[in-house]
N, C-alpha and C positions, 0 to 999 in steps of 0.2 A: 672076704670074698670079693668085695668091690675093688680092693687094691690089686688083687691078682688079675682081675679083668682088665684094669687100666694098664698094668704092666704088659699083659699079653697083647693088647691093642697097640702099645707103643712099639713092641718088638715087631709086630706085623707091619706097621708103617715103615719102620726102618728097613725091613727086608724088601718091601715094595719099592721104596726109594732107591735102594742099592741096585735092584734088578732092572729098573727102568731108566736110570740116569745114563745118558750118553757119555762115553769116556772122551769127550773133546770139549773145547770151549772156543768161542768165537765172539766177535763183536755183537752177534745177535743173541748170545746167552748172557754172560756177565764178564766183567773184567776182574782178574785176580790182582791183588795188591802186590804179588810177587812177580818179578820179571821172568816169565816162563820161557819166552822165546829165545833160543840160542843166538848168540851174537852173530855167528856166521850166516844164519838164515835171515836175521834182521837186515844185515848188510846186503845180502843177495837181493832181498826185496827192494831195498832203497836204490840199489844200483839198477835194478830192472825198471823201477819207476822213473829214474833219471834218464833212461835211455829213450824216453818218449817225450815230446814237447808237451807243455801244459796248454791245452786249448779250452775254449769256453764250453760249458755244458749246454746241452740242447734240451728240448722239452721231454724227449724220450729217454735220454741217457745223461749220466753225470759222471764226473771223474772221481772214482772211488779212492784213488791214490792221493788225492789232493791233501789229505790230513795225515798222511804217513809222515812221521817225524822221527829223526834220530834221537835216541835217548828215551823213547817211550816203548812200552811193551808191544811188540808187533802182533801179539795175540789179541789185542784190543782194536787193531786196525780194521777199517771197513773192508770186507771181502776176505779176511784172513781167518782161518780156523786152525786151532792148535790141539794137539793131543793133551788131555788132562794128565796123563800118566808121565809123558816124557817132555812135553812142551814143544815137540817138533811141529813144524807147519805141515799139516796134513790136508788142508783144503784151501783153495784159492779161487774165489769167485770174482772175476773181473769182467763178467759179461756186461756189454753196453757201458763201457767205462771210458769212452773217448780216447782209446789208445790209437795213435796214428803214426805209422812209420814201419820200417823194416824190422822184423823179428829175426835177429842173427843167430847162427848156430852156436856162437859162444856166449849167448845171453846168460846172465846169472840166474835166470828162471830155472835153468837146467841143473843148478846146484841144489835145488830143493828136492833131494832124493826120497824124502818121506811122503811126498804128495800122494794123496789117494784120490782127490777130486780136483779137477782143473777145468775152469770155464773161462774161455777167452772169446766167447761168441759176441757177435754184433760189435766188432771193432773194425779198424781198417789197417791191415798190415801191408797195404800198398803192393800187392802182388808178390809177397814173400813166398818162397818155397817152404813147405812144411819141413822143418829141420829134422834130420835123422836123430838129433839129440833127444827128441821126444821119447825115443826108444830106451833112454837111460832111466826114465821115471818108472821103474819096474813095479812100484806099489800102486800105480794108478788103477782105480776101479771105474772111474768116470772121466771121460775126456770129451769136451765140447769145444770145437773150433769152428762152429757154423757161422755163416754170414760174416766172415771177417776178411774177405779179399785175399785168401791164400791162392796160389797158382802152382802150376807144374805137376809133377808126379807125386802121388802119395808115396812116401818113402817106405820101403819094405820093413824098416825097423819098427814100424807101428805094430807089426805082428809079434814083436818081443814082449808086448804088454799083455802077458798071459792072464793077468787078473782082471782085465777089463770086463765090466758088466754092461757098460754103456759107451758107445762111440758115435759121435755126431760130427760129420764133416760136411754137412749139407750147405747148399746155397753159397758155395765158393765156385763161381761160374767158370773158372779157368783151371779147375782141378781135374786131374786124370788119374785113373786107376788101371794099371796094366794087369793082365791075367795072372802073371806069376806073383805079383804083390797081393792080389785078391785071394789066390789059392793059399798063400802063406797065412794071410789073415784068417781065412775060414778054418784052416787046420789047427792054428795055434791058439786062437782066442776061444777056448773051450767053455769059458764061463759067460760068454756074451749073451745078454738078454735083449738088448736094444741096439739096433744098427741103423743109422740114418745117413744115407749117401745121396740124398736128393740133389740133382743137378751135377753130380760128379760124372765125368765122361767115362762110361764103362762099355763103350761100343765094341771093344775087343774081348770082353769077358763073356764066355759062354754061359747061358743060364744053367747048364748042367753042373756048373761049379757050385751052385748053391746047395747041392746035396751034402757038401762037406761042412756046411755051417753047423754051429753048435746046436745040439738037440734042445738046449735050454732057451734058445732064441724065442722070444715072444713077440717082438716088434721089428719089422723089416720095412724100411722106407726107401724106395728106389725110383722116385719120380724123376722124369726128365734125364734119364741116364743113357739113352741111346741103346738100350738093350735090344737084342735080336734073337730070334729062335724060339724054341718051345719052352713055355713057362712051367711045365709040369713039375719040375723039381723045386720051384720057388715056394709052393704052398705048404708044406711041412706043418709043424705043430704050433702055428702062430695064433696070436690073438689080434694082431694088427698088421695089415699088409697094404702098402701103397705103391702102385706100379703105374700111376697116371703118366701119360705122354711118353710112352715107349712105343712109337708107331709101328715098329717091326716085330713086336713081341707077339707071339702066337700061342695057341693052346686052347684049352676048353675050361669053362667054369660053370658050375662047381666041379673040381676034379675028384677023382675017386679017393685020393689020400688027404682030403681036406679035414682039418682039425675041427672038432665040434666046439672048440673054445673060441673060434674066430668071432670077434666082435666088431672089427672095423676092416673094410676092404674098399679099395679104390682102384678100379681097372680102366678108368676113363681114358679115351684116346689111345687105345691099344687095338690089336687085331685078335684079341682073345675072344673066342666064340662063347656066347652065353646060351646055355641049354638048361631050362628049368624042367625038371621031372620030379614026380612025387618022392622018389628015393633020394635023389641028390639034394633036394630042398631041405631034407631033414637034417643035413649037416650044417645048415645055416640058422638053426633055431636060436643061437646066441647072438646073432649079428644085430648090432644096434645102429651102425652107420654103413651104408652100402652105396657106392657111386659107380654106375656103369654107363656114364655119358659117352657119346660118340663111340660106341662099340659095335655098330651095325647089328644091334639086337633087334630081331624081327618080332619077338614077343609072344611066341607060342607059350601057352600055359601061364600067362602073366598073372592070372588070378591066384596062382599058388603063393604069390608074395603075401597074400592075406594071412597066410599061416605064420609068418615071421613076426610074431606079436611083440617082440622086443625092439623092433625097428623104431629109431628116433629120427633118422635122416635117410632119405631115399632119393637118389639122383638117377634119372633115366633119360636125360635130355639128349636131343639130337640123335635119335636112333631111327628105326623103321617101324615103330609101333603104330598100330592102327586100331580101327574099331572103336568101341566105347570103353570108357574107363571101367574096369571090372568092379562090380558092386562090392566084392570081397575086400578091396582096399580100405573100405570103411571100417574094417575090423582092427586096423592098426591104431589102437587107441593111444599109443605112446608117441605117435608120429608128430614131430615138430617141424620137419622140413620135407617138402615134396616138390620135386622138379620134374615135370613131364613135358617141358617146352621143346619145340623143334621136332615134333613128331607128326603123325597124321591121325591123331585121335579125332573122332567126330561124334555127332549126336549131342544130346543135351547133357549137361553136367549132372551126375547122379546125386540125389539128395543124401546118399550115404556119406558123402564128403562132410556133411554136417556132424558126423559122429567123431570127427578128428578134432576134438576140443582142445588138444594141446598144440595144434598147428600154429606156428609163427610165420612160416614162409610157404606160400603156395604159388608156384610158377607154372602157368599153363599156356604161355605165349607160343605163337607159331604153330598152331594146330588148325583143325577144321571144325571146332565146336560151333554149334548153332543154338538158336533159341534165345530166350530172355533170361536175364539174371533176376531171379525172384528172391527167395529167402534162403537159398542154399548155404549162404555163409553166415547167417544170423547167429549161429551157435559158436562160430569160430572167434570168440572174443579175445583170443591171444594173438591174433594175426598182426604181424608187423609189416609184412610185404605181401601184396596181392598183385599178380601180373597176369592179366587176361588179354594182353595185346595181340594183334595180328591173328584174329580168329574171325568168325562169322556171326558173332552175337548181334542181336538186334533188339529193337524195342527201347523202352526207357530204362534208365538205371533205377534199380530198386532203392527206395529210401532206406531200406534196412542196412545198406552199407554204412550209413551214418552212425550205426551202433557199434562199429568196430573201432573203439576209441583208442586202441594202441597202434593203429596203422601209421606206419612211417613212410611207406612207398605204395602208391596206387597207380597202376598203369592199365589203362583201358583203350589205348590207341589202336588205330587200324582195325576197327570193327564197323558195324552198321548201326550203332546206337543213335537214337533220335531223341527229340524232345529237349526240354530244358534241364539244366543241371539241378538235381534236387537240392533244396536248401540244407538237408541233413548232412550233405557231403561237407559243408563248410563248418560242421561241428567237430571235424577230425583235426583237432588242434595240434596233434603230434606229427602231422604230415610234414615231411621234408621234400617229397617229390610227388607231383601230381601231373599225369600225362593223359589228356583226353583227346589228343590230336587225331586227325584223319578219321573223323566220324561225321555224323549229320546233326550234331547238336545245333540248336538255334536259340535266339533270344538275346536279350541284353544281359550284360554282366553287371550284377547288382554290387552293392558295397560289401556283400557277405564274404568274398574271398579275402577281404582284409582281416578276417578272423584267423587265417592260417599263418600266424606270425612266425612259424618255424620253417616255412617253405624255403628251400634253396633252389628248386627248379619247378617252373610252371609252364606247361606247353598246352595251349588251346588251339594250335594252328590247324588249318584245313578243316574248318567247320563252317557254320553259317551264322555265327554271332554277328550282331550289328549294334549300332548306336555308339554313343561316346564312351570313352574310358573314364570311369569315375576316379576320384582321388584315392580310392581304397588301396590300389597297388602300392601306394606310398607307405602303407603300414607293413609291407612285406620286406622288412629291412635286412633279412638274411638271404634274399634272393641273389643267386649268382647267374641264373639263366631265365630269361622271359621270352617266350615265343607266342605272339598273337597273329602271326602272318596268315595270309590266305583266308581272310574273313571279310566282313563288310563293315568294319568299324569306320566311323567318320568323325568329323569335327576336329578339334585341335588335340594334339598329343598332350596328355596331362602333364603339367609341370611337376606333379608329385613324383614322377619317375626319377626326378633328380635327387630324391632322398634315398635311393637304393644304392648306397655307397659301395656295396660288395658286388654289384652287377658286373659280370664278365661278358655276357652276350645278351644283346637286345635285338630282337627280330620282329619288325612291324611291317614288313613288306606285303604287297598285294592286298591293300585295304583302300579306304576312301578318305584317308586323312587329308585335310586341306588347310589353307590359311597362309598367311605371310609371315616372313621372318624379318626383323626380330619383334615387331610390335605385338603381334599376336602370340608370340612365344610358341609357335607351332613346333619348331624344334626348340624347346625351351632352353634358355641359357643354363638351366640347372643340369641338363644332360652333360654339358661339357665339364661339369664338376665331378663326374664319375671317374675317379682316378684309376679304377680297376678295369674299366670297360675295354674289352679286347676286340669285340665284334659288334658292329652297328650296321643294320640293314633297314633303310627306310624306303627302299625302291618300290616302284609301281604304286604310287599314291598320287595325290593331287597337291602336293606341297609346292609352295612358290616363294618368291622373294630371293634375297641373296643368301648364300651359304655363310653362316657365321664363322668368322675366322677362329673362334675359340675351339671349334671342332678339330682344327688341325694341330692344336697344341695339347690334346689329351695324351697324357704320358704313356698309356698302355695300349692305345688303339692301334690295331694292325689292319683291320678290315673295315672299310668305309664304302658303303654302296648307297648312292642316291639316285640311281638311274631311273628313267621314266617318271619324272616329275615335271615341274614347271619352274625350276630354279633359273635365275638370271644373274647377271653380274660377272665379275672377273674371278679367276682362280687365285686363291691366296698364295702369296709367295712363301709363306711360313708353314712348313710341314714338320710335324713331330718325327723324331728319328725312328719311332716305333712303326710308323705307317708303312705297310707293305703292299696293300691292295686298295686301289682307288678306282671307283667306277662312277663317273658322272655322265654317262651316256644318256642321250635322248632327253636333254634339257634345253635351256635357252641361254647358255653361257656365251660370253663373247670376249674379245680381246686376245692377247697372246698368252702362251704358256710361260709363266715366270721361269727364268733360267735356273732358279734354285730347285725346281722340280726335277730337271734333268741331272742335277747333281746329288740327288737323294739316293745314297748308295744302297739302302736296304730295299728299294722299290722292286717288287716282283710283278706287279700288274698295273698298267695305266690305261684306262679305257675312257675315252672322251668322245666317242663317235656320236654323230647326229646332233650336234649342237649348232651347226650351220654357220654361226658367226665367229667361231674361233679362227684366228688368223695368225700370220707370221711364219717365220722359218723354224725348222727343227735344227737346233744347235748341235754341232758335232760332240758337244759335251755329253749328249745322251749316251754315247758309247762307254761312259764310265759306269753305267748301270749294269754291272757284271751279273747280277742275279735276276735281271728282267726276264720274265717268262711270257708275258702277254703285253703287246703294244697295239692298241686299236685307236687310231685317230681318223677313221673313215668318215665320210659325209660331213666335211667341214670346209673351210676356206683357206687351209694352209697353202703356202706357196714356196717358191725357191727350190733349191736343190736338196735331194735326199742325201744325207751323209753316206759316203761309200762304206764307211766302217759298219753301217747298221746291219748288214747281212751276216757279219762274222764276229761281232764283238762279244756275243754271249752264247755259250754252249747250251744254256738253259732256254733260250728263246724258242717257243713253240708256236706262237700266233703273232703274225706281223700283218696288220691290215691298215694300209694307207690309201685305200681306194676312194674315188670320188672327192678329189681335192684339186688344187691347181699346181701340183708339183711339176717341175720340168727337169730336163737333163737326162742323165743316164741311170738306168735301173741298177742298183748295187748288186754285186755278185753275192749269191746266198748259197753257193753249192760247195762250200768247203767241207773237208772231211770232219766228221763228228757233229755236223749240224743237226739240230733237234727239231727243226721246223715241221709243223703239221699243217699249218694253214698260212697261205701267202697270197696277198691281194694288193696289186698296184693299179688295178683297172680304174678308168675314169680320170686319168691325169694326162699330162703332156710329156710323157716319158718316151725314151727310145732305148734300144739295146736289148 
């Protein structure tokens, strides 16, 4: 008896193995000791590989063809799948494979007539036209050419691929699909289940054409396609529909013919009208993700959305929604993403939001919410992003926010919050972005922010913080942006800022920083070590001494503003090639402008007004500054003649202010055709003409 049971179990195992084993092999399954790949197909693959140059891999992609070698079984090559029965190449996955160059119509790729699945996505075919030869691959069921820099017309031969179940031509930004080609595609591809044409220009295709698409279609993605007209024929028996950013697409949602199977819908940035009624909402019971941003949705019966209990993501940003948030939204227990930003919601936040315990992203910015933040969010322990900016919240921040340990982004800017920052906020060690700007916070900044070692952006601007900056910011080594402007900080600028090697933008303007340079290190020498720094604004402080020459040699610095301080000394003759914007106005600089400044070809703005003791002539070399947009040398002691070329040398020049100096001679002509001047001032000189 035991023997027969064992025999029966062995037979059942063999039957199970035979019925479930896929009849193909690839590098992801196993390698056969027998060369299964036919020689002509192996040669075709090698010739295809050799038609593209070998380039270095990136972080995201790698060259799958790099190990393809003559004399080895191509069925074992990376990205190649072969039939186990015949050995024919039936699958080729070269997505993100660093292919760069033209894909010609005579490519040996098109010799692989047995291909069923072909993925060439995320390569760069250099604006190649999609070859009509793709129409020869009649066994294809899956074709993915997305994001590979194809251009021109989609060839009508694509419609010959009658076995296609999935077609993706998306994110080829110069690709066009004519009405006749789309009609052929819709009529012939009767087995199509997934169609993605995002960003393909379909502006001439009438939405009525969509009624011809296969009834088996479950996913239709047509974002950024330039579609126009009534969308009623688009909605069919779909599970997933993306129509975002077709600004002239009209119609009504939900339509009468909507499939009950719809689980994903994105109608953002269209002119489709949203009408929620008890009858129509019943068709949306399966929807898990719904995005209706920028749809002019006025929001009648918004509370009905509380019946869509399968919703995981809901976007209603930038509509015309008002009143209070319906209490019924608290019934959406599966919700992970909720965006109500850019509307006119008002009143206090309902405590029913606390029921949304799966919520990871809550975006409520740009509304008219009022009241205090109490413990509405204390249950939302999965929150990764919380944005309450640009509302009318007031009072102190609840310390309960400090319990949201997974928070990555916290934005509370542009409200009326007051008081000190609660210490519990500095326990959010996962934060990468913290924005408390444009409020009424006050007090000194303790060493606690130094705990937030993952921060990449910190904005405390436009508050009432005071005191000295401690050394704690030096712990924030991931920071790329730091804005402490428009407060009342004083004392010396902490030299610890020099350890923020990833800093791209440093904004300390409109404070009370003081001291001399270099002995007091008020602009610490460490700052000039910030090789990534692009933007530095120390204006409107009490800084003094000479401007350290090291600032002018920072390799990435484009914007440097030191205006309204007490700097003295001469302007350095050495400028980094990266510098484009220089503002030293309202200081105590003296001497002449070094000729090298006028030869700095990348300069777009030079503002030296109100230094009083800047002297000398303006060299005609200044007319080499072809990109100059702003030149302000007013309220100084410059003399001599104004170069006549100054009025016409740059089509970009919008501000020219030489007022209140000692210039003499003739005013240069500034009335040439194409002149872009918006402000012109020569007053207070000895000029004529």
